[in-house]
C-alpha positions in Angstrom: -6.1 -9.9 5.4 -7.6 -6.8 3.7 -5.4 -4.5 1.6 -5.9 -1.2 -0.1 -3.9 -0.6 -3.3 -3.4 3.1 -4.3 -1.6 4.1 -7.5 -2.5 6.5 -10.3 -1.8 3.6 -12.8 -5.3 2.0 -12.8 -4.2 -1.0 -14.8 -1.5 -1.8 -12.2 -3.7 -1.7 -9.1 -6.6 -3.4 -10.8 -4.3 -6.3 -11.9 -2.6 -6.5 -8.5 -6.0 -6.5 -6.7 -7.2 -9.3 -9.0 -4.1 -11.4 -8.5 -4.3 -10.9 -4.7 -8.0 -11.9 -4.7 -7.1 -15.1 -6.5 -4.8 -15.9 -3.6 -7.5 -15.3 -0.9 -6.6 -11.7 -0.1 -9.4 -9.1 0.1 -8.1 -6.3 -2.1 -9.6 -2.9 -2.9 -8.0 -0.3 -5.1 -8.0 3.4 -5.8 -6.3 5.7 -8.3 -6.5 9.0 -6.4 -5.8 9.9 -2.8 -9.3 11.2 -2.4 -10.8 7.8 -3.5 -8.4 6.0 -1.1 -9.4 8.2 1.8 -13.1 7.6 1.0 -12.6 3.9 1.0 -10.8 4.1 4.3 -13.8 6.0 5.8 -16.0 3.0 5.1 -13.7 0.0 5.4 -10.9 -1.2 7.7 -7.6 -2.4 6.1 -4.6 -4.3 7.4 -2.2 -2.9 4.8 -2.1 0.0 2.3 0.1 -0.3 -0.7 0.9 3.2 -1.8 2.7 4.6 -4.8 5.3 7.1 -3.8 4.7 9.5 -6.7 1.1 10.4 -7.3 -0.7 13.6 -8.3 -1.9 16.0 -5.5 -0.9 14.0 -2.4 2.3 12.0 -2.6 2.3 8.5 -1.1 4.1 9.9 2.0 1.5 12.6 2.4 -1.3 10.1 1.9 0.2 7.8 4.6 0.2 10.6 7.1 -3.5 11.3 6.4 -4.4 7.6 6.5 -2.6 7.1 9.8 -4.9 9.7 11.4 -7.9 7.7 10.3 -6.5 4.2 10.9 -3.6 4.3 13.4 -3.0 0.5 13.3 -2.7 0.1 9.6 0.6 -0.9 8.0 2.0 0.6 4.8 4.1 -0.6 2.0 5.4 1.8 -0.6 5.9 1.2 -4.3 8.5 3.1 -6.2 9.6 3.0 -9.8 12.2 5.6 -9.4 15.8 5.3 -8.3 17.6 2.8 -6.1 16.9 1.4 -2.6 19.4 4.0 -1.2 17.6 6.9 -2.9 14.3 5.7 -1.6 15.5 5.3 1.9 17.1 8.7 1.9 14.0 10.3 0.6 11.5 8.7 3.0 13.5 8.3 6.2 11.7 11.3 7.9 8.3 9.8 7.1 9.0 6.6 9.1 8.8 4.4 6.0 10.2 1.0 6.6 8.6 -1.1 3.9 9.0 -0.6 0.2 9.0 -2.6 -3.0 10.4 -1.5 -6.4 8.1 -1.7 -9.5 7.4 -3.9 -11.2 6.5 -5.9 -8.1 6.1 -9.6 -8.2 3.0 -11.0 -6.6 4.9 -13.5 -4.5 7.3 -10.8 -3.2 4.3 -8.6 -2.4 2.5 -11.4 -0.5 5.6 -12.2 1.5 6.1 -8.5 2.5 2.4 -8.2 3.5 2.5 -11.3 5.7 5.8 -10.2 7.2 4.5 -6.8 8.3 1.0 -7.9 9.3 2.1 -11.3 10.7 0.6 -14.6 9.8 -1.9 -14.3 12.6 -2.5 -10.6 12.3 -5.6 -10.8 10.1 -8.4 -8.7 11.6 -10.8 -9.6 8.8 -10.6 -13.4 8.3 
């Protein structure tokens, strides 16, 4: 499985990418929407983990742009704001089904990624 982590908190995505790599997951990371789209132009990903609130493009807006370039990719959103109900209400129109609340545990993240991609859904392994 290959995952792209996008969050404007560099320490967070760098640490998550390292922890995922230790568990056999190919993980790249970006701190801007522009960098994320650049990586998507050169690499295929099974899952993108997107922060909801980022400068310039929000995670929702970035998802829409990424879907144009990689229609089969799955998305998980990270939020550090509000409750589950608030998140669902604010993202329903964007078709967001998968989310995790920060700080996210690595086991919880792995479980969610395997759930949405499927154990056998790895295009890269």
